[in-house]
C-alpha positions, 0 to 999 in steps of 0.5 A, a space after each residue: 089065800 095060803 100058798 103050798 108051805 101055808 105062806 100068805 098069798 097077796 095079789 100084786 096089786 093088793 101087796 103094792 096097796 098094802 106097801 104104799 099104806 104101810 109107807 104112809 104110817 111108817 117112821 121115816 127114820 127106820 121105815 117101821 110101822 108104830 104099833 100104836 099107828 097100826 089101827 089107823 094103818 089098818 083101817 085105811 086098807 078096809 081092815 077093821 078089827 076091834 082093839 081086842 083082836 088087834 091086840 090079841 093078833 099083835 100078841 102072836 106076831 114074832 117081833 124083831 122090833 119090840 113096838 114096831 110091826 114090820 111089813 111082812 107082819 103089816 101084810 098078816 094082819 090085813 089077811 086075817 079073818 076080819 076079812 076084804 071090803 068092796 072097792 067102795 067100802 074100801 074107798 069110804 074107810 080110807 077117806 074116813 081115816 082123814 074125816 076127823 070130825 066124822 061128818 062125811 066131808 073133807 077140806 077141798 085142799 086136803 081132797 087135792 092133796 090126797 088125789 095128787 099124793 096117795 093111791 096106786 094111781 096119782 093124779 097130776 095137779 091138773 087132773 085133780 083140779 078136774 075131778 074137784 070141779 066135777 064135784 059140789 064144794 059147800 060154803 066151807 070149802 068141803 066136799 062130801 066123800 060120798 060124792 067123790 067115790 060115786 065119782 071116781 066109781 063112774 070112771 
């Protein structure tokens, strides 16, 4: 959505989410997002451009720090025509970032770290344990993140 002067407007809740994702992928020493991490950061927010589309958008950005994406430009990339996903799709995409083997499962301890250390509503260790006890853990100690998403959506 555009404001009266053509600037992009983002709901406060979405802005906080985008800032958290930006910080997750930003380099600690300069708090800037390395350009090579931009696709992963975008996918974590539920935005899924093609490599070609992203490269074209990055070329159009005003950059003060070559090789890096500043937060305001990251927000611009997140509100392009690539569109928004439903909350369930957004959760799937967020977990898919951590699913390196693309099998739909994540190690139980990894899910616990995500629940305790990420997101707008971080859980305590006890709350995370309670959530994980509600899920089926396979013999390898992995959790199906579809089950986790279903559980989150039922709360």
